[in-house]
N, C-alpha and C positions, 0 to 999 in steps of 0.2 A: 873791883867790879866783876861781874860775870859776863864773859864774852863767848861762852861755849857755843851758842848757836851760830854766831858770826864766824868763829874759828872752824867749826865743823863744815859749814857751807863753803867757806873759802878753800879749805883743804880739799874737799870733794871736787869743787869746780876746777882747781888747778892741779889735781892729782898729786898732792903733796902728802907724804907719809910722816907720821909723828916722829919716828926714829930720826929721819933726816932733819926735820925741823928742830928737834930738841938739840941735836948737835950744832946746828947752825946758830941758834940763839944762846947756846951754852947753859942749858938746864938739863937736869935728869929727865929721862923719858917719862918716869913716873910723875914728875912735877908737871910736865906738859900734858900728860894724860889727864891729870886732875883739872887743869885749865879747860880741856876739851869736854870734861864731864861735869862742869858746874862750879868748880872751886873758884874763889875770887882770884883774879889775875892782877899782879902789880902792874901799874900803868906802863912802866918802862918795858916790861916784858910783853905786854899787849901791843905796844907800838912796834917792837921788834918782830913779833909774829905777823902782824898786819903788813909790815913792810916786806917780809919774805914772800907773802902771797903775791905781791906786785899786781894787784887786781883792783881796778877802780871801784867796782861794785862793793867789794869787801871793805875797801878804804872808806867809802861813803857810809856804809853801815856802821863801821867803827866810829867814825866822826859823829854820826847821829847819836850813838850811845853815849859818847864821852862829852861832846860839846853841844848836842842838840841841833846839829847842822842838818841840812836837807838829807832825806833818804830817797834813794831811787825807787821807782815803782816796782812792786813785786806781786801785786794782786792777781787774782785768777782771770780777770778780764784782760789783763795785759799780757800779750804774747811777746816773747823776747827775740823773735826773729827780726832781721834787719828791715825787711819791707813793711812789717806791721809797725815797727817803731817809726819809720819814715812817714807812714800814713798818719799815725797819731800826731807826729810833730807838725805835719802840714795842717792838720785839723786845729791844733792848738794855736798855730801861727794865725790862721784865719780868724779864729774866735777872738784872739787878742787884738788883731788889727781892726776887727769890727767894733769891739768895745772901745778901742782908742778913738776911732772916728765918731762913733755914736755919742759918746759921753764927753767929747771935746777935752780929752785928758791933758793935752798940752796947756790949755787954758787953765784947767784945774790945778796943774802943777805950779803955775805962775801966780795963781790967786792967793793973796795974803789972808783973806777972810773967808773961810769956807763955811757954808751953811751945813746943817746936818745932812741935807740931801746931797750936796756936793761931796761931802766926806764919804758918804755911802757909795756914791758912784766911783770915787777914787779907790776906795777899799775893794769894790767889786772888780775894778780893773786890775788892782794889785793881785787879786786871787787868780785872774786869768793869766796875768804875766808870770806868776809863780808856776802855774801849770805849764806854760810855755817854756820857762827856764828848765824845769825838770825834764820835759820831753827832749829838749836840746841836749841836756846832760846824758840822757839815755842814748840818743843818737851818737853823740861824741864817743861814749863808751864803746858802742858797736864799731864805729869807724876805727877807733884805736885798736880794738881786738883784731879787726881785719887787716890792719896795716902793721901790727906788731909793735906799736909804740904806746906807752902809757900816756894818759892825759897829763900826768905830771911832767913827763919828758917833753911832751908837746908844748906845755906851758913854758918850760925852761927854754926851749928853742925859740919861742915867741917873745921872750923877755926883751931882747934888743929892740924889736919892733915896738913893743909897748913903751919902752923908755924913750925911743926916738919920737914917737907920736905924742909923748907927754902924758900918757895914761898912767904911768908909774915913774918913780924916780929911783935911781940906783940906791939912794939912801934909805928908801922905804923897804928894800928887799931884806930878807933874813940873811944871815951869814951864808947858809947853804944856797939860797937863791942867788946871792951875789957871786958865789963861787961858780955856780952853773952858768950864770950870765956871762962871766968872764971867759969860761971855757967855750961857750957857744960863740962868742965874738972871735976868739982865737981860732976855733975849729972851722968855722964856716966862712969867715971873711965877709959875711953878709949881715943883713938885718933880721935874721931868723927865717923861719919857714915862710 
């Protein structure tokens, strides 16, 4: 796959030079230069490159390309300063709460037999909820940038809490997540952040 746009943007944002990156992921600089200029990148190298950026926005863009996962907002209407993101997040919270109450979403979720009209109301709420989730991810990204912790590291720190609350089980964690979970338990002596 071609990840050149994602790689160039991530390197520019993080101030990473190709020479350093090529050494770090064990490829020739000319090979890496090809990846940055549109040549197809083997998936294992693309993952290594993306991990080296250690940047949530770049990781989300990569995940969007590879897996079709959500992409963060990057359009011209969207300003990436913290206060704008917080204002957009509050707006989306309000719109989602309004739709939830107006359309009686709790009842629709419990309803076994949805009419076309009810399905449409549920779908519309789903769209509002998606907007809300994406705005919260944007805000989380900015919080992490300001505190110097990646969302993935924050997630790892929270795993003991999620397991304790029954939101996740240790068995459901990947090997890497389980390792981080055990390290967090040993290192903090608490239930996470």
